[in-house]
C-alpha positions in Angstrom: -8.3 4.1 -25.9 -10.4 5.0 -22.8 -13.1 2.5 -23.6 -10.5 -0.3 -23.6 -9.1 0.9 -20.3 -12.4 1.0 -18.7 -13.2 -2.4 -19.9 -9.9 -3.7 -18.4 -10.7 -2.0 -15.1 -14.2 -3.6 -15.0 -12.9 -7.1 -15.8 -10.3 -7.0 -13.1 -12.7 -6.1 -10.2 -14.3 -8.8 -8.1 -17.7 -7.3 -8.5 -19.5 -7.3 -11.8 -19.6 -3.6 -12.6 -20.7 -2.8 -16.1 -20.9 0.3 -18.2 -24.6 0.7 -17.1 -23.4 1.2 -13.5 -20.7 3.7 -14.6 -23.4 5.7 -16.4 -25.6 5.7 -13.3 -22.8 6.8 -11.1 -21.8 9.6 -13.5 -25.5 10.8 -13.7 -25.7 10.7 -9.9 -22.7 13.0 -9.6 -23.8 15.4 -12.4 -24.8 18.8 -11.0 -23.2 18.3 -7.6 -21.2 21.2 -6.3 -17.6 20.8 -7.2 -16.4 24.1 -5.9 -16.6 25.1 -2.3 -17.4 28.7 -1.1 -14.4 30.8 -0.4 -14.3 30.5 3.4 -11.8 33.3 3.7 -14.9 35.6 3.7 -16.7 33.8 6.5 -17.4 36.1 9.4 -16.7 33.4 12.0 -13.1 33.0 10.9 -10.7 33.7 13.8 -7.2 35.3 13.6 -5.7 32.1 15.1 -5.8 30.5 11.7 -4.5 33.5 9.7 -0.8 33.6 9.0 1.4 36.6 8.5 0.8 36.5 4.7 -2.9 36.7 5.1 -3.6 33.1 4.2 -6.7 31.7 6.0 -6.5 28.0 6.9 -9.9 26.5 6.6 -8.7 23.0 5.7 -7.5 20.5 8.3 -5.9 17.2 7.5 -5.9 14.7 10.4 -3.8 11.6 10.3 -5.5 8.8 12.2 -2.7 6.2 12.1 0.9 5.7 11.1 0.1 2.1 10.0 -0.5 1.1 6.4 -1.3 -2.1 4.6 0.9 -1.1 1.7 4.6 -0.4 1.5 4.8 2.2 -1.4 8.5 3.0 -1.8 8.0 6.7 -2.4 6.1 7.0 0.9 8.0 4.6 3.2 11.7 3.8 3.4 12.6 0.4 2.2 13.7 -0.7 5.7 10.4 0.4 7.1 9.8 3.0 9.8 9.7 2.9 13.6 6.1 3.5 14.5 5.2 5.7 17.5 4.2 3.7 20.6 0.5 3.1 20.7 0.1 5.3 23.7 1.4 8.3 21.7 -1.4 8.1 19.1 -4.3 10.4 19.5 -7.4 8.8 21.0 -10.8 9.3 19.4 -11.8 11.9 22.1 -8.6 13.8 21.5 -9.2 13.9 17.7 -12.7 15.2 18.2 -11.5 17.8 20.7 -8.9 19.2 18.3 -11.3 19.0 15.3 -14.0 20.9 17.3 -11.5 23.6 18.2 -10.4 24.1 14.6 -14.0 24.1 13.3 -15.0 26.7 15.9 -12.1 28.9 14.6 -13.0 28.6 10.9 -12.1 25.2 9.5 -14.9 24.0 7.1 -13.1 21.0 5.5 -11.6 18.0 7.3 -9.8 15.2 5.6 -8.8 12.0 7.3 -5.4 10.6 6.3 -2.7 8.2 7.6 -0.9 6.0 7.1 -4.0 4.3 5.8 -7.0 5.6 7.7 -9.2 2.5 7.1 -6.9 0.4 9.4 -8.0 2.7 12.3 -10.5 1.0 14.6 -13.8 2.8 15.0 -13.2 4.8 11.8 -16.9 4.7 10.9 -17.9 5.9 14.4 -15.3 8.6 14.3 -16.6 10.0 11.1 -20.1 10.1 12.6 -18.8 12.1 15.6 -17.1 14.5 13.2 -20.3 14.8 11.2 -21.9 16.3 14.3 -19.5 19.3 13.9 -21.6 20.5 10.9 -23.6 22.5 13.5 -20.4 24.4 14.2 -19.7 25.2 10.5 -18.1 22.0 9.2 -19.1 21.5 5.5 -17.2 18.4 4.3 -15.5 15.3 5.5 -13.1 13.6 3.2 -10.8 10.6 3.4 -7.6 9.8 1.5 -7.2 6.0 1.1 -5.2 3.4 -0.8 -8.5 1.5 -1.4 -7.4 -1.9 -0.2 -10.1 -2.2 2.5 -12.2 0.9 1.7 -14.9 -0.8 -0.4 -16.0 -2.8 2.7 -16.5 0.3 4.8 -17.6 2.9 2.2 -21.3 2.5 2.6 -21.2 2.9 6.4 -18.8 5.8 6.1 -21.1 7.6 3.7 -24.1 7.0 5.9 -22.1 8.6 8.8 -21.2 11.8 6.8 -18.3 11.1 4.5 -18.6 13.4 1.4 -15.3 13.3 -0.4 -12.8 10.6 -1.4 -9.2 10.8 -2.6 -8.1 7.4 -3.8 -4.4 6.6 -4.4 -3.6 4.5 -7.5 -0.3 4.9 -9.3 -0.7 2.2 -12.0 -3.4 0.4 -14.0 -1.0 -2.6 -14.3 -1.5 -5.2 -11.5 2.1 -6.4 -11.7 3.5 -2.9 -11.6 1.2 -2.2 -8.6 3.0 -4.9 -6.7 6.3 -3.4 -7.7 5.4 0.0 -6.4 3.5 -1.0 -3.2 5.4 -4.2 -2.4 2.0 -5.8 -1.8 -0.9 -7.3 -3.8 -4.4 -5.8 -3.9 -4.8 -4.1 -7.2 -8.3 -5.5 -7.7 -9.4 -4.3 -4.3 -8.4 -0.7 -5.1 -10.4 -0.9 -8.4 -13.4 -2.2 -6.6 -13.2 0.7 -4.1 -13.0 3.1 -7.1 -16.2 1.7 -8.7 -18.0 1.4 -5.4 -17.3 5.1 -4.7 -18.7 6.1 -8.1 -21.9 4.2 -7.3 -22.3 6.0 -4.0 -24.5 9.1 -4.4 -23.4 10.4 -1.1 -19.9 10.9 -2.3 -19.8 14.4 -3.9 -16.3 14.1 -5.5 -13.9 11.3 -6.3 -10.3 12.1 -6.9 -7.7 9.7 -8.1 -4.1 10.5 -6.9 -1.3 9.3 -9.2 2.3 9.9 -8.1 4.3 10.0 -11.4 7.8 8.6 -11.4 10.1 8.6 -14.3 10.8 5.2 -15.6 8.1 3.6 -13.6 4.6 4.8 -14.5 5.0 7.9 -16.6 4.0 5.9 -19.7 0.5 5.4 -18.2 -0.4 9.1 -18.0 -2.4 9.0 -21.2 -4.2 5.9 -20.0 -5.3 7.7 -16.8 -6.5 10.6 -18.7 -8.5 8.3 -20.9 -10.4 7.1 -17.9 -12.0 10.5 -17.6 -13.9 9.9 -20.8 -16.5 7.7 -19.1 -15.7 8.1 -15.4 -16.7 11.3 -13.5 -13.4 11.4 -11.6 -10.6 14.0 -11.2 -7.3 12.4 -11.9 -4.5 14.3 -10.3 -0.9 13.7 -11.3 1.4 14.4 -8.4 5.1 15.2 -8.8 7.4 12.8 -6.9 8.2 14.6 -3.6 11.2 14.2 -1.4 10.7 12.7 2.1 13.1 11.1 4.5 14.2 7.7 3.2 12.3 7.6 -0.1 15.5 8.2 -2.3 14.0 11.2 -4.1 16.1 12.6 -6.9 15.5 15.2 -9.5 15.8 12.7 -12.3 12.9 10.7 -10.9 10.6 13.7 -10.8 8.6 14.4 -14.0 7.6 18.1 -14.2 3.9 18.6 -14.7 4.6 20.9 -17.7 6.1 17.9 -19.5 3.0 15.8 -18.7 0.6 18.5 -19.9 2.6 18.8 -23.1 2.3 15.0 -23.8 -1.5 15.1 -23.0 -2.0 18.1 -25.3 -0.3 16.3 -28.1 -2.7 13.4 -27.8 -5.8 15.7 -27.1 -5.1 19.1 -28.7 -8.6 20.2 -27.6 -7.5 20.0 -23.9 -8.6 23.1 -21.9 -8.0 24.5 -18.5 -10.8 24.5 -16.0 -11.6 28.0 -14.7 -12.4 28.8 -12.1 -10.8 26.0 -10.2 -11.5 25.0 -6.6 -10.6 27.8 -4.3 -7.2 27.2 -2.7 -6.9 24.0 -4.8 -3.6 22.2 -5.0 -4.3 20.9 -8.5 -4.4 22.9 -11.7 -7.3 21.2 -13.5 -7.9 20.5 -17.2 -10.6 18.7 -19.1 -11.2 17.3 -22.6 -14.5 18.6 -24.1 -17.1 15.9 -24.0 -15.4 13.9 -21.3 -17.2 13.1 -18.0 -14.2 13.8 -15.7 -11.2 16.0 -15.5 -7.5 15.8 -14.8 -4.9 18.0 -13.2 -1.5 18.5 -11.7 -0.2 18.9 -8.2 3.1 20.6 -9.0 4.7 20.9 -5.5 8.2 20.7 -6.9 8.2 22.5 -10.2 5.5 25.1 -9.6 4.5 25.3 -6.0 1.1 26.7 -4.9 2.2 28.0 -1.6 0.7 31.4 -2.1 -2.9 30.0 -1.8 -2.2 27.2 0.7 -5.0 26.9 3.3 -3.9 23.6 4.8 -2.8 22.5 8.3 -2.0 19.0 9.4 -2.3 17.1 12.6 -0.1 14.0 12.7 -1.3 10.7 14.2 0.8 11.4 17.3 -0.8 14.8 17.8 1.8 17.2 16.3 0.7 20.3 14.2 2.5 20.7 10.9 1.9 24.0 9.0 3.7 22.8 5.9 4.2 19.3 4.5 7.9 20.1 3.9 8.7 21.9 7.1 10.1 19.6 9.9 9.0 22.0 12.6 6.3 20.5 14.8 4.5 21.4 18.0 2.8 18.7 20.2 -0.9 19.5 20.8 -1.2 16.0 22.3 1.3 16.9 25.2 -0.8 20.1 25.9 -4.0 18.2 26.1 -2.5 15.4 28.3 -0.8 17.8 30.6 -4.2 19.4 31.4 -4.0 22.3 29.0 -7.1 24.3 28.2 -8.6 25.1 24.8 -7.0 28.5 25.2 -3.6 26.9 25.6 -4.1 24.8 22.5 -5.3 27.9 20.5 -2.2 29.7 21.6 0.1 27.0 20.4 -1.8 26.7 17.1 -1.7 30.4 16.5 2.1 30.6 17.1 2.6 27.7 14.7 0.4 29.3 12.0 2.2 32.7 12.4 5.5 30.9 11.9 4.5 29.5 8.5 6.8 30.6 5.7 5.7 32.2 2.5 6.7 29.1 0.6 8.6 25.9 1.1 12.2 25.4 0.0 13.1 24.6 -3.6 13.1 21.0 -4.6 16.9 20.7 -4.1 16.8 22.3 -0.7 13.9 20.6 1.1 15.0 19.2 4.5 14.6 15.5 4.0 17.0 14.7 6.8 14.8 16.0 9.6 11.4 15.9 8.1 9.3 12.8 8.6 8.9 10.0 6.0 5.6 10.5 4.2 4.0 7.5 5.9 4.5 9.1 9.2 4.5 12.8 9.1 5.4 11.5 12.6 8.4 10.2 14.6 11.2 9.8 12.0 14.5 8.2 11.7 17.2 10.9 11.2 19.2 9.9 8.2 22.7 11.3 7.4 26.4 10.9 8.2 26.8 9.1 11.5 30.5 9.8 12.0 30.9 13.4 13.2 33.3 15.1 15.5 32.3 17.4 18.3 31.9 20.4 15.9 29.6 18.5 13.6 32.3 17.9 10.9 32.4 14.5 9.2 35.4 12.3 10.1 36.5 8.8 9.4 36.9 6.5 12.5 40.5 5.9 13.3 41.2 2.2 13.1 44.9 2.5 13.1 45.4 0.9 16.5 43.1 -2.1 15.8 44.4 -5.6 15.1 43.8 -7.3 11.8 41.3 -10.1 12.1 39.3 -12.3 9.8 35.8 -11.0 9.4 32.6 -12.1 7.7 29.2 -10.5 7.2 26.0 -11.8 5.7 23.1 -9.7 4.4 19.8 -10.6 2.8 17.1 -8.8 0.9 14.1 -9.2 -1.4 14.0 -8.0 -5.1 10.5 -7.6 -6.5 10.5 -7.7 -10.2 8.0 -8.1 -13.1 7.0 -11.6 -14.0 8.8 -11.6 -17.4 12.1 -10.6 -15.6 11.6 -13.2 -12.9 11.2 -15.8 -15.6 14.7 -15.1 -16.8 16.3 -16.2 -13.6 13.9 -19.0 -12.7 14.9 -22.5 -13.6 12.4 -24.4 -15.7 14.0 -27.7 -15.0 14.8 -29.3 -11.6 18.6 -28.8 -12.2 19.7 -25.2 -12.7 22.8 -26.3 -14.3 20.8 -27.8 -17.3 19.6 -24.3 -18.2 22.4 -22.2 -19.7 19.9 -19.4 -20.4 18.9 -19.1 -16.7 22.5 -19.6 -15.6 23.6 -16.7 -17.8 21.1 -14.2 -16.4 21.8 -15.3 -12.8 25.5 -14.7 -13.4 24.8 -11.1 -14.6 22.9 -10.3 -11.5 25.6 -11.9 -9.2 28.3 -10.0 -11.1 26.4 -6.7 -10.5 26.2 -7.5 -6.8 29.9 -8.3 -6.5 30.9 -5.1 -8.3 28.7 -3.1 -5.9 30.3 -4.7 -2.9 33.8 -3.9 -4.2 32.8 -0.2 -4.7 31.4 0.2 -1.2 33.9 2.7 0.0 33.2 4.9 -3.1 29.4 4.7 -2.6 29.2 5.3 1.1 30.8 8.4 2.6 33.4 7.8 5.3 33.4 4.0 4.7 36.9 2.4 4.9 38.2 0.6 1.8 38.8 -3.0 2.9 40.9 -5.8 1.4 38.0 -8.2 0.6 39.0 -11.8 0.4 35.7 -13.3 -0.9 32.3 -12.2 -2.2 29.4 -14.6 -2.9 25.9 -13.9 -4.0 23.1 -16.4 -4.0 19.7 -15.8 -5.6 16.5 -17.8 -4.8 13.5 -17.1 -7.0 10.1 -17.1 -5.3 7.7 -17.1 -8.3 4.5 -17.0 -6.2 5.5 -13.7 -4.7 7.2 -12.2 -7.8 10.4 -11.8 -6.0 14.0 -13.1 -5.6 15.5 -13.6 -2.2 19.1 -12.6 -2.3 21.9 -13.4 0.1 25.4 -11.8 0.0 28.4 -13.1 2.0 31.5 -10.9 2.2 34.7 -11.7 4.1 38.0 -9.8 4.6 41.1 -9.7 6.8 41.0 -6.1 8.1 40.8 -3.8 11.1 37.1 -2.9 10.9 33.8 -4.6 10.1 32.6 -5.6 6.7 28.9 -5.2 7.2 28.3 -2.5 4.6 29.8 -4.5 1.8 27.1 -7.2 1.6 24.5 -4.5 2.2 25.7 -2.7 -0.9 26.0 -6.0 -2.7 22.2 -6.6 -2.7 21.2 -3.0 -3.0 21.7 -2.7 -6.8 18.6 -3.0 -9.0 17.6 -2.3 -12.6 14.5 -0.6 -14.1 11.2 -1.8 -12.7 12.8 -3.5 -9.8 12.2 -2.7 -6.1 14.6 -3.9 -3.4 13.2 -4.2 0.2 13.9 -5.8 3.5 17.6 -5.4 3.3 19.3 -6.3 6.6 22.6 -7.7 7.9 21.7 -11.1 9.4 25.1 -12.3 10.6 28.6 -11.1 11.3 31.7 -12.7 12.9 35.2 -11.5 13.8 36.4 -8.4 15.4 36.4 -7.2 19.1 32.6 -7.5 19.4 32.6 -11.2 18.4 29.9 -13.1 16.5 26.3 -12.0 16.1 23.2 -13.4 14.4 19.9 -11.6 13.9 17.1 -13.3 15.7 14.4 -14.7 13.5 
């Protein structure tokens, strides 16, 4: 199986990588240190980075940007995020100042993240400046990237000191890649993977795979098969809850289930001991295979007891836990003239406030914590109608007059090619194709039923006497999507905007809905409104 997968990977890259290059890359990586020293024993480690549970934080993740060239639905809400103003993002000098402070206090590993770090200007130069901190004790510089643009910069990054790479890739299927990311670029990611394996300066390549039930869990064995010939560490990550990503327990596939499936296919699978100190992934390997695979079980089996990570967001906040919404602005301290001592005090207080472990999967605060794309300024989601005491209430519309109201919403539905074919006319006249008409009617009926059920789906939404619901579908084959438009009208006392929104928010398996927005409304006290183009 794995040989076929590798062949498929190679054939889909723009560059002509062959098995000879894979062998050279694997040989170049053989014998390199995969395990870092336990820095908790280093004499230069300062109490600032030791929490009340004795955990020593020698690993710093620095987000360089909130921007990304993909739109992965598990990372970014479907309606996007409001980015921080450019002036709020840390400047290069501020990044280096903070990195220097952390390294002087015991940090030995820095990983650059985002957003997507490769969209940051001067990334190569910034890595070079970080590399100068090796004189202070820094041992490795890593980057986490989606790989879209990485292959063009990788050589220069390695020359400037980059040593480790985490590459995000959730599917080996180009069409499914577009479903998950809402963008194209699968070939570019594969090219970045192969380029990294052919870069002797890269000490370790890890492939991050977020596993989601009903979307890519069927590819787990294919990813494990890659490790037969590729010296990579595939890490299966449990789907984690963040603001706006519609996490649910049913979408999360426990790592134990995945290991059981893998062991059924490869009974000889064995755990890797000892693993990387403080590692998030519990690693395994198949005897005779070049690489390894593991599981980051943040939800079903957390690793909080050995956590040694701290995070700096792109806008300069320190986060001591990915799932803790509490943040302290180091940027504001620097820009108000604060000294390194002031910064160290704020860092130390944050670290001391770190909990023993994050909340259980059902209790993580996804309301106030940032979306994954930001770990920055977030939209607070929740019930908008509250009374003075914070209790939910319905808006009283008893005194309003009944008027005729209309609202129009649009959205894009990204679907696989074979599904798009079912609703795409193959003749100039749609009416001549009963097959197409039948499938279009099913989609329209689903939208109409969703609009009628709005008051049941959305808390505190008034039930309205709807007078008309219409759904129009426009296939866009070149972009593997359908543009949907819903028009809903009523004679009522309050607006009808949520009904068309719900109308186009329903989707089946392997479908992703994005860019949902109300584009027009009329009627009511506020009058007519149309969204500017």
